[in-house]
C-alpha positions as CSV (number, residue, x, y, z in Angstrom):
1,M,-23.4,8.3,-4.1
2,S,-20.6,6.8,-1.6
3,K,-21.1,3.8,-0.1
4,T,-21.6,3.5,3.8
5,P,-20.0,0.4,5.5
6,D,-22.8,-1.6,7.5
7,Y,-21.1,-0.4,10.8
8,E,-18.6,2.4,11.0
9,V,-15.5,0.5,11.3
10,C,-15.1,-2.7,9.2
11,M,-13.4,-5.8,10.4
12,V,-10.2,-6.3,8.7
13,N,-10.9,-9.6,7.1
14,R,-14.0,-9.1,4.8
15,S,-15.2,-12.4,5.6
16,H,-16.2,-11.1,8.9
17,S,-19.0,-9.1,7.8
18,S,-22.5,-10.3,7.2
19,S,-26.0,-9.0,7.1
20,E,-27.4,-12.1,8.6
21,T,-26.0,-11.5,12.2
22,S,-27.3,-9.0,14.4
23,G,-25.2,-6.8,16.9
24,S,-21.9,-5.1,16.3
25,Q,-20.0,-8.0,14.9
26,R,-21.4,-9.7,11.8
27,L,-20.2,-12.9,10.3
28,S,-20.3,-13.9,6.6
29,R,-22.4,-16.5,5.3
30,R,-19.1,-18.4,4.2
31,Q,-17.8,-18.2,8.0
32,I,-21.4,-19.1,9.5
33,L,-21.4,-22.1,7.0
34,A,-18.1,-23.0,8.3
35,L,-19.1,-22.6,11.7
36,A,-22.6,-24.5,11.2
37,S,-20.8,-27.4,9.8
38,G,-18.2,-27.6,12.6
39,A,-21.1,-27.4,15.1
40,A,-23.0,-30.4,13.3
41,T,-19.8,-32.1,13.1
42,A,-18.6,-32.0,16.7
43,G,-22.3,-32.7,17.8
44,L,-22.3,-29.5,20.1
45,A,-24.9,-28.3,22.2
46,G,-26.5,-25.8,20.0
47,C,-25.4,-22.5,18.5
48,S,-25.3,-19.8,20.6
49,S,-27.3,-16.7,19.1
50,G,-25.2,-15.5,16.3
51,Q,-21.8,-16.4,18.0
52,D,-19.6,-19.1,16.8
53,P,-21.2,-22.6,17.3
54,D,-17.7,-24.0,17.6
55,D,-16.9,-21.9,20.6
56,A,-17.4,-25.0,22.7
57,D,-15.4,-25.9,25.5
58,V,-14.0,-22.5,26.1
59,L,-14.6,-19.5,28.0
60,T,-15.8,-15.9,28.5
61,T,-15.2,-13.6,31.5
62,T,-17.4,-12.0,34.0
63,E,-20.8,-9.8,34.7
64,D,-21.4,-5.9,35.0
65,G,-19.7,-3.7,32.9
66,S,-17.3,-0.6,32.8
67,T,-16.6,2.3,30.3
68,T,-13.5,3.6,31.6
69,A,-10.0,2.6,30.4
70,S,-8.7,3.0,34.0
71,D,-10.9,-0.1,35.2
72,T,-8.7,-2.6,33.4
73,E,-5.1,-1.1,34.4
74,S,-2.7,-3.3,36.1
75,D,-0.7,-3.3,39.0
76,D,2.9,-5.0,39.0
77,S,2.0,-7.7,41.4
78,T,1.0,-11.0,40.2
79,T,-1.1,-13.9,41.3
80,E,1.9,-15.7,42.4
81,D,3.2,-12.8,44.4
82,S,-0.2,-12.2,46.3
83,E,-0.7,-15.6,47.1
84,G,2.8,-16.7,47.7
85,G,4.5,-19.8,46.4
86,S,4.9,-21.6,43.1
87,P,2.1,-22.4,40.8
88,L,0.6,-25.8,40.7
89,T,1.2,-25.7,36.6
90,T,2.3,-23.3,34.2
91,D,0.4,-24.8,31.3
92,I,-3.7,-25.3,30.7
93,T,-5.4,-27.2,28.1
94,I,-8.6,-26.4,26.1
95,R,-10.5,-27.9,23.2
96,K,-11.7,-26.3,20.0
97,P,-14.2,-28.6,18.4
98,V,-12.9,-28.1,14.7
99,S,-11.2,-29.8,12.0
100,W,-8.4,-27.7,10.9
101,T,-5.1,-27.9,9.6
102,P,-2.7,-25.4,11.0
103,S,0.3,-25.8,9.1
104,D,-1.6,-25.2,5.8
105,A,-3.5,-22.3,7.4
106,N,-3.5,-18.5,5.9
107,V,-3.9,-16.1,8.5
108,N,-3.4,-13.1,6.2
109,P,-6.2,-10.9,7.9
110,F,-7.2,-9.3,4.7
111,A,-7.6,-12.4,2.9
112,T,-11.3,-13.1,2.4
113,Q,-10.6,-16.7,2.1
114,S,-8.3,-17.1,5.1
115,D,-8.9,-20.1,7.5
116,F,-7.8,-19.1,10.5
117,E,-10.1,-20.5,13.3
118,Y,-12.9,-17.7,14.8
119,W,-11.7,-15.8,17.9
120,A,-8.2,-16.8,17.1
121,E,-7.8,-13.3,15.6
122,Y,-8.4,-11.7,19.0
123,M,-5.7,-14.0,20.7
124,W,-3.0,-13.2,18.0
125,W,-4.1,-9.7,17.3
126,E,-5.8,-7.2,19.3
127,S,-8.7,-5.1,18.9
128,L,-9.4,-1.5,19.7
129,V,-12.3,-2.6,21.9
130,Y,-14.4,-5.5,22.4
131,P,-18.2,-5.4,23.7
132,N,-18.9,-6.9,26.9
133,N,-22.4,-8.9,27.5
134,R,-23.9,-5.5,28.3
135,G,-22.7,-4.0,25.3
136,E,-20.2,-1.6,27.1
137,P,-16.5,-1.4,25.7
138,I,-14.0,-3.5,26.9
139,W,-10.6,-1.6,26.4
140,W,-8.0,-3.2,24.9
141,L,-5.8,-1.5,22.3
142,A,-7.9,1.9,22.8
143,D,-7.2,3.9,26.0
144,D,-10.3,6.3,25.1
145,I,-13.0,6.7,22.5
146,R,-15.0,9.7,22.7
147,L,-17.6,11.5,20.6
148,E,-17.1,15.1,19.4
149,G,-18.7,17.5,17.1
150,G,-22.2,16.6,17.9
151,G,-21.4,12.9,17.6
152,C,-20.1,13.2,13.9
153,E,-16.4,13.0,15.0
154,V,-14.7,10.1,16.8
155,V,-11.6,10.8,18.6
156,I,-9.7,7.3,19.4
157,E,-6.9,7.4,21.9
158,L,-4.5,4.1,21.7
159,S,-2.4,2.7,24.8
160,D,1.1,3.0,24.3
161,E,1.8,-0.1,26.0
162,Y,1.4,-2.6,23.2
163,T,4.1,-3.7,20.8
164,W,4.1,-6.3,18.1
165,W,5.9,-9.5,18.5
166,D,9.1,-8.4,17.4
167,G,9.2,-5.3,20.0
168,T,8.1,-2.5,17.6
169,P,4.9,-0.5,19.3
170,V,1.6,-0.8,17.9
171,T,0.5,2.7,16.8
172,A,-2.1,4.8,15.0
173,Q,-0.3,4.3,11.9
174,D,-1.2,0.6,12.2
175,M,-4.8,1.3,12.4
176,Y,-4.9,3.9,9.8
177,T,-3.2,1.5,7.5
178,T,-5.7,-1.1,8.4
179,Q,-8.5,1.1,7.5
180,M,-7.5,2.5,4.6
181,I,-6.5,-1.3,2.9
182,T,-10.2,-2.3,4.0
183,A,-11.6,0.7,2.4
184,Y,-9.8,-0.2,-1.1
185,Q,-10.7,-3.7,-0.6
186,E,-14.5,-3.2,0.3
187,Y,-15.5,0.1,-1.4
188,G,-12.7,0.8,-4.1
189,G,-10.9,3.2,-2.1
190,P,-11.6,5.9,1.0
191,E,-13.0,8.4,-1.3
192,E,-15.8,6.0,-2.1
193,T,-17.1,5.8,1.7
194,D,-18.8,8.1,3.6
195,N,-16.3,8.3,6.5
196,T,-12.8,10.0,6.9
197,W,-9.9,8.8,8.8
198,V,-7.4,11.4,10.1
199,L,-3.9,10.5,11.8
200,E,-3.2,13.1,14.2
201,D,-0.2,11.7,16.2
202,D,1.5,8.5,17.1
203,Y,-1.6,7.2,19.2
204,T,-4.6,9.4,18.2
205,L,-6.8,8.9,15.4
206,R,-10.0,10.8,14.3
207,N,-13.1,9.1,12.4
208,E,-15.2,11.6,10.8
209,L,-18.5,10.3,10.2
210,A,-21.1,11.5,7.7
211,G,-23.9,11.3,10.4
212,P,-24.0,11.4,14.4
213,A,-23.5,8.1,16.1
214,N,-25.3,6.7,19.2
215,P,-22.4,7.0,21.8
216,D,-23.3,3.4,23.3
217,L,-23.0,1.8,19.6
218,Q,-20.1,3.9,18.4
219,Q,-17.6,3.1,21.4
220,V,-18.1,-0.9,20.8
221,G,-18.3,-0.2,17.1
222,Y,-14.8,-0.5,16.7
223,I,-13.9,-4.3,16.7
224,G,-11.7,-5.8,14.4
225,L,-7.8,-6.5,13.7
226,V,-5.2,-4.0,13.4
227,A,-2.6,-5.0,10.9
228,K,0.8,-4.2,11.0
229,H,1.8,-1.1,9.3
230,D,5.4,-2.5,8.3
231,Y,4.5,-5.3,6.7
232,F,1.2,-4.1,4.9
233,E,2.5,-0.6,3.7
234,S,3.7,-1.7,0.4
235,W,0.2,-3.0,-0.4
236,L,-1.4,0.2,0.7
237,E,1.2,1.8,-1.9
238,Q,0.3,-0.4,-4.6
239,F,-3.7,0.6,-4.0
240,E,-2.8,4.2,-3.8
241,D,-0.8,4.0,-7.0
242,A,-3.6,2.0,-8.8
243,S,-5.1,4.1,-11.6
244,S,-8.4,2.8,-12.1
245,E,-11.1,0.7,-10.7
246,D,-9.8,-2.4,-12.5
247,A,-6.1,-1.9,-11.1
248,I,-7.6,-1.5,-7.5
249,S,-9.4,-4.7,-8.0
250,S,-6.3,-6.1,-9.3
251,V,-4.1,-5.2,-6.1
252,A,-7.1,-6.6,-3.9
253,Q,-6.9,-9.8,-5.6
254,D,-3.4,-10.1,-5.4
255,L,-3.8,-9.3,-1.2
256,N,-6.4,-11.6,-1.2
257,E,-4.0,-14.6,-2.6
258,H,-1.0,-13.5,-0.4
259,K,-0.5,-16.3,2.1
260,I,0.8,-15.7,5.6
261,S,1.5,-18.9,7.4
262,L,1.5,-19.4,11.1
263,D,5.3,-19.8,10.7
264,D,5.3,-16.2,9.2
265,L,3.1,-14.9,11.7
266,T,5.6,-15.1,14.4
267,A,8.7,-15.0,12.6
268,E,7.7,-11.7,11.1
269,G,6.3,-10.5,14.4
270,L,2.8,-9.7,12.9
271,G,0.8,-10.6,16.0
272,C,0.5,-8.4,19.2
273,G,-1.6,-10.7,21.4
274,M,-0.7,-12.1,24.6
275,W,-0.2,-15.6,23.2
276,Q,1.8,-16.8,20.1
277,P,1.5,-20.1,18.3
278,T,4.6,-21.9,18.7
279,Q,4.2,-25.5,17.8
280,F,1.3,-27.0,15.7
281,D,0.0,-30.1,14.0
282,P,-3.7,-31.4,12.7
283,T,-4.8,-32.1,16.3
284,E,-3.1,-29.3,18.5
285,V,-1.6,-25.9,18.4
286,T,0.7,-24.8,21.5
287,H,0.7,-21.1,22.3
288,E,3.5,-19.6,24.5
289,K,3.0,-16.3,26.3
290,Y,4.3,-12.9,25.0
291,E,6.1,-11.8,28.0
292,D,6.2,-8.2,26.7
293,H,2.2,-8.0,26.5
294,P,1.0,-5.2,29.0
295,R,-1.0,-8.2,30.6
296,A,1.4,-10.8,30.6
297,D,1.9,-10.4,34.6
298,W,-1.8,-11.1,35.0
299,T,-1.3,-14.8,34.8
300,N,1.3,-17.1,35.9
301,L,0.7,-19.5,33.1
302,D,3.0,-19.7,30.3
303,T,1.7,-22.2,27.9
304,F,-1.8,-23.3,26.8
305,N,-2.5,-26.1,24.3
306,W,-5.4,-25.9,22.0
307,V,-6.7,-29.3,21.1
308,L,-8.2,-29.3,17.5
309,M,-10.7,-32.3,18.1
310,A,-14.0,-32.4,15.9
311,D,-14.9,-35.7,17.0
312,N,-17.7,-35.1,19.9
313,Q,-17.6,-39.0,21.3
314,K,-13.5,-38.4,21.2
315,S,-13.8,-35.2,23.2
316,I,-15.9,-36.8,25.7
317,Q,-13.8,-39.5,26.2
318,A,-10.8,-36.7,26.3
319,L,-12.8,-34.8,29.0
320,Q,-13.6,-38.0,31.2
321,S,-9.7,-38.8,31.1
322,G,-9.2,-35.4,32.7
323,R,-7.3,-33.9,29.6
324,F,-9.5,-30.6,29.2
325,D,-8.8,-28.2,32.1
326,F,-11.9,-25.8,31.5
327,G,-14.7,-25.2,29.1
328,D,-18.4,-25.1,28.3
329,K,-20.8,-27.4,26.8
330,M,-20.7,-31.2,27.7
331,L,-22.4,-30.6,30.9
332,T,-23.7,-34.1,31.5
333,Q,-20.2,-35.3,31.4
334,V,-18.8,-32.6,33.7
335,E,-21.4,-33.5,36.3
336,Q,-20.1,-37.1,36.2
337,N,-16.5,-35.8,36.6
338,D,-15.2,-35.4,40.2
339,D,-12.2,-33.3,39.1
340,L,-14.5,-30.7,37.4
341,D,-16.9,-27.9,39.0
342,V,-19.1,-25.3,37.3
343,F,-18.1,-22.0,38.7
344,S,-19.9,-19.3,36.4
345,Q,-23.1,-19.2,35.0
346,F,-24.7,-16.0,33.3
347,S,-27.2,-14.4,30.7
348,I,-25.8,-14.0,27.4
349,G,-28.8,-12.0,25.8
350,G,-29.4,-14.6,23.1
351,V,-33.1,-15.5,22.2
352,P,-33.4,-18.3,19.7
353,K,-36.7,-17.8,17.8
354,L,-39.1,-19.2,15.4
355,A,-38.8,-17.0,12.4
356,I,-42.0,-17.0,10.5
357,N,-42.4,-16.5,6.8
358,F,-45.7,-14.6,6.0
359,D,-45.7,-16.2,2.3
360,N,-47.4,-18.6,3.8
361,K,-51.2,-17.9,3.9
362,H,-52.1,-19.1,7.3
363,L,-48.9,-17.7,9.0
364,S,-49.6,-14.4,7.4
365,R,-52.7,-14.0,9.8
366,R,-51.7,-12.9,13.2
367,A,-54.3,-15.3,14.6
368,V,-52.4,-18.5,13.8
369,R,-48.8,-16.9,14.9
370,R,-50.7,-15.8,18.1
371,A,-51.7,-19.6,18.5
372,I,-48.5,-21.0,17.8
373,A,-47.2,-18.5,20.7
374,Y,-49.8,-20.0,23.1
375,V,-49.3,-23.3,22.2
376,I,-45.5,-23.4,23.0
377,D,-44.5,-24.3,26.6
378,H,-41.3,-22.8,26.9
379,E,-40.8,-24.0,30.4
380,E,-41.1,-27.6,29.1
381,L,-38.9,-26.9,26.2
382,V,-35.9,-25.8,28.3
383,E,-36.3,-28.7,30.5
384,V,-35.9,-30.9,27.5
385,I,-32.7,-29.0,26.2
386,K,-31.6,-29.3,29.8
387,G,-32.1,-33.3,29.5
388,S,-30.6,-33.5,26.1
389,H,-27.7,-31.5,26.2
390,G,-27.1,-30.7,29.9
391,Q,-27.6,-27.1,29.1
392,E,-29.8,-24.8,31.5
393,Y,-31.7,-21.9,29.7
394,V,-34.4,-19.6,31.1
395,P,-37.6,-19.6,29.5
396,H,-38.7,-16.3,27.5
397,R,-41.8,-14.7,27.9
398,N,-44.2,-12.6,25.8
399,S,-42.1,-12.4,22.8
400,M,-40.6,-9.0,22.8
401,G,-38.0,-8.9,20.4
402,M,-35.0,-9.1,22.8
403,S,-33.9,-10.6,25.7
404,S,-35.0,-10.0,29.4
405,T,-31.9,-8.8,30.1
406,L,-32.0,-6.2,27.7
407,A,-35.6,-5.4,28.6
408,D,-34.5,-4.6,32.1
409,Q,-32.3,-1.8,30.9
410,W,-34.7,-0.2,28.7
411,L,-38.3,-0.8,29.5
412,P,-40.1,0.3,32.8
413,D,-42.0,-2.5,34.6
414,E,-45.7,-0.9,33.7
415,F,-44.9,-1.2,30.2
416,R,-43.9,-4.9,30.3
417,D,-46.8,-5.5,32.4
418,S,-49.0,-4.3,29.7
419,I,-48.2,-6.0,26.8
420,I,-49.9,-9.4,25.6
421,D,-48.7,-12.3,27.9
422,Y,-48.5,-15.5,25.9
423,G,-47.4,-17.3,29.0
424,L,-44.6,-19.5,30.0
425,N,-46.8,-22.7,29.9
426,S,-48.8,-23.9,26.8
427,Q,-52.3,-22.3,26.8
428,P,-54.4,-24.5,24.2
429,D,-57.6,-22.9,25.2
430,K,-56.3,-19.2,24.6
431,A,-54.6,-20.6,20.9
432,T,-58.2,-22.1,20.1
433,Q,-60.0,-18.8,21.2
434,V,-57.8,-16.5,18.9
435,L,-58.4,-18.8,16.1
436,E,-61.7,-19.2,16.2
437,D,-62.2,-15.4,16.6
438,A,-60.4,-15.0,13.4
439,G,-62.8,-17.3,11.6
440,Y,-60.8,-20.7,12.0
441,T,-62.7,-24.2,12.8
442,K,-61.4,-27.6,13.7
443,D,-62.3,-30.4,11.1
444,G,-61.3,-33.7,13.2
445,D,-57.4,-33.0,14.0
446,Q,-56.8,-30.0,11.8
447,W,-57.6,-26.3,11.7
448,V,-59.3,-25.0,8.9
449,G,-59.2,-21.4,7.8
450,P,-62.2,-19.1,7.1
451,D,-61.5,-19.9,3.3
452,G,-62.0,-23.7,3.8
453,D,-58.3,-25.0,3.5
454,A,-56.6,-26.6,6.3
455,V,-53.6,-25.6,7.8
456,E,-51.2,-28.3,6.6
457,G,-48.1,-29.1,5.1
458,L,-46.2,-26.5,6.9
459,Q,-42.3,-26.7,6.1
460,Y,-40.7,-26.4,9.5
461,L,-37.1,-25.5,8.5
462,T,-34.1,-26.0,11.1
463,P,-30.3,-25.4,10.9
464,P,-28.3,-28.5,11.5
465,W,-27.3,-27.3,15.0
466,P,-28.0,-30.1,17.5
467,I,-30.0,-27.8,20.2
468,Y,-31.8,-26.2,17.1
469,E,-32.6,-29.8,16.1
470,T,-33.6,-30.7,19.5
471,I,-36.3,-27.6,19.5
472,G,-37.6,-28.6,15.9
473,K,-38.1,-32.5,17.2
474,Y,-40.0,-30.9,20.5
475,L,-42.1,-28.6,18.6
476,S,-43.1,-30.0,15.5
477,P,-45.2,-32.9,16.9
478,K,-46.7,-30.1,19.6
479,L,-48.1,-28.2,16.3
480,D,-49.3,-31.5,14.7
481,E,-51.1,-32.4,18.1
482,F,-52.6,-29.0,18.3
483,G,-54.0,-29.3,14.6
484,F,-51.3,-27.6,12.6
485,D,-49.6,-30.2,10.1
486,N,-46.1,-29.8,9.6
487,K,-43.0,-31.2,8.3
488,L,-39.7,-30.8,10.1
489,I,-36.8,-30.4,7.6
490,V,-33.1,-30.7,9.0
491,P,-31.3,-30.3,5.8
492,S,-27.1,-30.6,5.6
493,S,-25.3,-27.3,6.3
494,S,-25.3,-26.1,2.6
495,G,-28.5,-27.4,2.0
496,F,-30.0,-25.3,5.0
497,W,-28.1,-21.9,3.9
498,N,-29.4,-22.7,0.4
499,T,-33.2,-22.6,1.6
500,W,-32.6,-20.0,4.3
501,D,-30.8,-17.6,2.0
502,E,-31.6,-18.3,-1.4
503,T,-34.9,-20.1,-2.3
504,Y,-36.9,-19.0,0.8
505,D,-38.5,-22.6,0.5
506,F,-39.7,-22.5,4.0
507,D,-42.7,-21.5,6.1
508,M,-41.2,-21.4,9.6
509,C,-37.4,-21.5,10.7
510,N,-35.6,-22.2,14.3
511,W,-33.2,-18.9,14.1
512,F,-32.0,-16.4,16.9
513,T,-31.6,-12.9,17.9
514,N,-28.6,-11.8,19.9
515,A,-28.4,-8.1,21.0
516,T,-26.9,-5.9,23.6
517,H,-28.7,-2.7,22.2
518,P,-32.2,-2.0,21.0
519,A,-30.6,-0.6,17.6
520,S,-29.3,-4.5,17.1
521,A,-32.4,-6.1,18.4
522,F,-34.5,-4.4,15.7
523,T,-32.1,-4.1,13.1
524,T,-33.5,-4.1,9.7
525,V,-30.6,-5.7,7.9
526,S,-31.0,-9.2,9.5
527,A,-33.5,-11.9,10.5
528,G,-31.7,-11.6,13.6
529,G,-33.8,-8.3,14.2
530,L,-36.7,-7.4,12.4
531,G,-35.8,-8.9,9.1
532,R,-33.9,-8.1,6.1
533,Y,-35.7,-4.9,5.2
534,D,-33.2,-2.1,3.7
535,N,-32.7,-3.5,0.5
536,H,-36.5,-2.8,-0.1
537,A,-36.2,0.9,0.6
538,E,-34.5,3.7,-1.8
539,T,-31.1,4.8,-0.1
540,L,-31.2,8.3,0.9
541,D,-28.2,10.7,1.4
542,P,-27.6,11.6,4.9
543,P,-28.1,15.2,6.0
544,E,-25.3,17.7,4.9
545,S,-24.8,18.7,8.6
546,C,-24.2,16.6,11.6
547,E,-27.9,15.9,12.2
548,V,-29.6,12.5,13.1
549,N,-31.1,11.2,9.6
550,R,-35.0,11.2,10.5
551,A,-35.9,10.8,6.6
552,E,-38.4,8.0,5.7
553,P,-37.1,6.4,2.4
554,E,-39.5,5.5,-0.6
555,L,-40.4,1.9,-0.6
556,E,-39.3,-0.2,-3.8
557,Q,-42.1,-2.9,-2.7
558,E,-44.6,-3.1,0.3
559,T,-43.0,-6.3,1.6
560,T,-39.9,-8.4,2.2
561,E,-38.4,-10.7,-0.5
562,K,-37.4,-12.8,2.6
563,L,-40.2,-13.7,5.2
564,N,-42.5,-11.5,3.0
565,H,-42.9,-9.1,6.1
566,P,-45.0,-6.1,5.4
567,L,-42.7,-3.1,5.6
568,R,-45.1,-0.3,7.0
569,P,-47.9,-2.2,9.0
570,E,-50.1,-0.4,11.1
571,F,-50.3,-1.4,14.9
572,P,-52.4,-0.3,17.7
573,T,-51.3,2.8,19.5
574,E,-52.7,1.3,22.7
575,V,-50.3,-1.1,24.4
576,G,-51.6,-4.6,24.8
577,A,-54.6,-4.2,22.5
578,M,-55.3,-7.6,20.9
579,G,-57.3,-6.4,17.9
580,D,-57.3,-3.9,14.9
581,G,-59.7,-1.5,16.3
582,G,-59.0,1.9,18.0
583,D,-56.1,4.1,17.3
584,M,-53.5,2.7,14.9
585,Q,-50.1,3.8,14.2
586,T,-47.6,3.0,11.5
587,L,-44.4,1.2,11.9
588,Y,-41.6,3.3,10.4
589,P,-38.5,0.5,10.6
590,F,-36.1,2.4,8.6
591,K,-36.5,5.5,10.2
592,W,-36.9,4.3,13.7
593,T,-33.9,2.0,13.5
594,N,-31.6,4.7,12.0
595,V,-32.8,7.2,14.7
596,L,-31.8,4.3,17.4
597,S,-28.3,3.9,15.7
598,Q,-27.8,7.8,15.8
599,T,-29.3,9.8,18.5
600,Q,-27.9,11.1,21.4
601,D,-31.2,11.5,23.2
602,E,-31.7,8.6,25.8
603,D,-35.5,9.7,26.2
604,E,-35.9,9.1,22.4
605,M,-34.3,5.9,22.4
606,R,-36.4,4.7,25.2
607,D,-39.5,5.8,23.3
608,L,-38.8,4.2,20.0
609,T,-37.6,1.0,21.7
610,E,-40.9,0.8,23.4
611,K,-42.8,1.1,20.1
612,L,-40.5,-1.4,18.8
613,V,-41.1,-4.1,21.1
614,W,-44.8,-3.5,21.5
615,Y,-44.8,-4.0,17.6
616,H,-42.9,-7.0,17.9
617,N,-45.2,-8.2,20.6
618,Y,-48.2,-7.6,19.0
619,Q,-47.0,-8.5,15.3
620,L,-44.9,-11.7,16.0
621,P,-43.0,-11.7,13.3
622,H,-40.9,-13.8,15.1
623,I,-41.6,-16.2,18.2
624,G,-38.8,-16.3,20.9
625,F,-38.4,-19.7,22.7
626,Y,-35.8,-19.2,25.5
627,E,-33.1,-17.2,26.9
628,E,-29.7,-18.2,26.6
629,T,-27.0,-18.6,29.4
630,K,-23.2,-19.6,29.6
631,T,-22.2,-22.1,32.0
632,Y,-18.7,-22.5,32.6
633,W,-16.7,-25.3,34.5
634,G,-13.0,-26.2,35.2
635,K,-10.6,-27.8,37.5
636,T,-11.1,-25.4,40.5
637,D,-8.7,-27.2,42.5
638,T,-6.0,-26.4,40.1
639,Y,-7.0,-22.8,38.7
640,N,-8.5,-19.6,39.9
641,F,-11.4,-18.8,37.5
642,P,-13.2,-15.4,37.8
643,V,-17.0,-16.0,38.8
644,A,-19.8,-13.9,37.0
645,G,-20.7,-10.7,38.6
646,E,-18.0,-11.2,41.6
647,T,-14.6,-9.9,42.2
648,D,-12.0,-12.4,43.2
649,D,-8.5,-12.6,44.4
650,H,-7.0,-11.8,41.1
651,T,-4.6,-8.9,40.9
652,D,-7.0,-7.4,38.1
653,A,-10.4,-8.5,39.6
654,E,-12.1,-4.9,38.7
655,A,-11.3,-5.9,35.1
656,T,-12.5,-9.4,35.5
657,V,-15.8,-8.1,36.1
658,S,-15.9,-5.7,33.5
659,E,-14.8,-7.8,30.8
660,H,-17.6,-10.3,30.9
661,T,-18.7,-11.3,27.1
662,T,-20.6,-13.5,25.2
663,T,-17.8,-14.8,23.1
664,A,-15.1,-17.3,24.1
665,M,-11.6,-17.4,25.0
666,E,-11.2,-14.1,27.1
667,Y,-10.5,-15.7,30.5
668,L,-7.6,-17.2,29.2
669,V,-6.1,-15.0,26.4
670,K,-6.7,-11.7,28.4
671,G,-5.0,-13.0,31.4
672,H,-8.0,-14.0,33.7
673,I,-7.0,-17.3,34.5
674,S,-4.3,-18.3,36.6
675,A,-2.9,-21.8,38.3
676,K,-3.5,-21.8,42.2
677,T,-0.1,-21.7,44.2
678,E,1.4,-24.2,46.6
């Protein structure tokens, strides 16, 4: 049987796909390891729900969303023209909290061991689209992406305005070559996938899918780099000439080892983004604007300096001395600096949570998980984080499996009012009641189960990310005080990943969900969603015609290996019911999440979303802590910064509204920051 990619278009670099990050973009274990290590080294204010923990001190763009390419078209005027006068400055400085040696970097986009920094790829190259914070497409290389043929064919029309740094146009051939090479690297060849790519003309491709796609997901699924055909054509020819699986593997290995330096990137014209790296050393990379980029006249800035500074104390000193012009994090220091102002704050749809391992006898009981949910004081926790890290978050209520922002889009008010309310503040009386109803008794300071064994020795794991450590240091003694004896474990980065991904030797773990669509929130391939479920179900061939796959696969086992979740549990039909009595329904996670990712019927999507939210709220496989926000600051006397949810004086103000995302760098690298003029 042919293999199907995790999402319809794979990132060029194999290191960017992973089963442990929900949403349309997934990072590999190797990449997450590097990111987590960087966050720990830099002492950043936490890891933002599946996005790069190193993305501190850089920004994203503004609110709302648009699904038409016309919203991002530019007129011919510039910020300088509209305001008059000369810009106060033509350069800007940001910080990237990493230790990285640019002169030694391999920026080959097809190398699995490439070591360019996360998000640099979207600065040096362009993606067809990118999802904004509402899950809607930001149109970059693509002018339009539309579903045809009942949802099984996707037509991609590219803009004709983008060029490579040597002046040659970026065309559909570049995208086609990228996809063919990726198919050989990932799957052994395009014939081993369930997708077909057809090159229709210079700026149009057709992607024929094995089954229908949900339009909301498919449009934003085409993220990833587009590599230059002229440079990589010879590699594709070698793959096509390879006569065996071993020969294909040999070519893949050669390509993986092929080094492209930053000098090569510019000298060969291999990039197509708005900013070209021109000078670099171990502490800083200087970028100059590529004047032929279609957004070049969106900003009057010519240069930005990318400071590579892993030491947090040194970065604080640099910030206090005025070296950095804009960023996020380090808000405590920002508040003490008269030159810096917070200019934007917005929800990013992330919900850090407590992932619970049902392999523990006590935690496998719903009453114990509910007791923990009642004990947590969400409002107090966000105050602790604000006091420790200066970051303001919003308390998460009722553990719905997704953020309130997403719930506002998909759930009616009457439904949200009907689910179990675990409260924003600690409710020890309710926690006590649910335990006693389940046969637990208090023996001194500890709770004892109906079998006579105490709740003790719980292994509470957290990744070594500063905010997550703060969560653990806050919650662990709270659980102890209530009567759940536990030990907080904060290992090294490698030690964490070994425990989290290999041995599963823990009972609870600080983790996250991050999603802009219910199909991502309740994915079955990641603990960022329901859990890593899919490898426990028999793989079924998709329907022969273009139909939503509603089959329910056979199970290889009844529970998952990781977190030991039941795969087909029952839960009440009545929303809000606390017990197991009355009419019950069965969870069909594989079927339901598959339908969510394929159906064209919005009513069906809403119905399944309600079922999965209610299941999560009833079962509590994870318990949400708070909802993440981004807070951005900068030198507002010197620069024009877009404000989330508002239009401004920027020439392309409409685009600054539609291009609000949860990742970093868009404000700068996509042309949304300009210097004020005099």
